[in-house]
C-alpha positions in Angstrom: 44.4 15.2 42.1 46.3 11.9 41.5 46.3 10.4 38.0 44.3 7.4 39.3 41.6 9.7 40.6 41.5 11.4 37.2 41.2 8.2 35.4 38.3 7.1 37.7 36.6 10.4 37.1 36.9 10.0 33.4 35.6 6.4 33.7 32.7 7.5 35.8 31.7 10.0 33.2 32.0 7.4 30.4 29.8 5.0 32.4 27.3 7.7 33.0 27.2 8.5 29.3 26.9 4.8 28.4 26.1 2.5 31.4 26.7 -0.6 29.3 30.2 0.4 28.1 32.3 -2.8 28.6 35.6 -1.0 28.3 34.8 1.6 30.9 33.4 -0.9 33.4 36.3 -3.3 32.9 38.9 -0.6 33.2 37.3 0.9 36.3 37.2 -2.6 37.9 40.9 -3.1 37.1 41.9 0.3 38.5 39.9 -0.3 41.7 41.6 -3.7 42.1 45.0 -2.1 41.8 43.9 0.4 44.4 43.0 -2.5 46.7 39.3 -1.5 46.6 38.3 -5.1 46.2 34.6 -4.8 46.9 34.1 -2.0 44.5 36.1 -3.8 41.8 34.0 -6.9 42.4 30.8 -4.9 41.8 32.1 -3.5 38.5 33.3 -6.9 37.3 30.1 -8.6 38.3 28.1 -5.9 36.4 30.2 -6.7 33.4 29.7 -10.5 33.6 25.9 -9.8 33.6 26.3 -7.6 30.5 28.7 -10.0 28.7 28.5 -13.5 30.1 30.8 -15.0 27.5 33.8 -12.9 28.6 36.1 -15.5 30.2 38.8 -12.8 30.8 36.4 -11.0 33.1 35.4 -14.2 34.9 39.0 -15.0 35.5 39.8 -11.6 36.8 36.7 -11.5 39.0 37.9 -14.8 40.6 41.3 -13.3 41.1 39.8 -10.3 42.9 37.7 -12.5 45.0 40.7 -14.5 46.1 42.6 -11.3 46.9 39.6 -10.0 49.0 39.5 -13.2 51.1 
């Protein structure tokens, strides 16, 4: 199992335990982005924007992912 896969498994467990965990959601979104899984990354980041609308860093990163997907 690749290290990225282990990290995603760990983050999935963290999100199952606490579906509103901003750190787990953000980190999963970033990993998915770096793995070029843009649609999945966007879903994670959009979820986080709904949970924490004041997070400009997340909005910025979400815009970047949307640009890369296009």
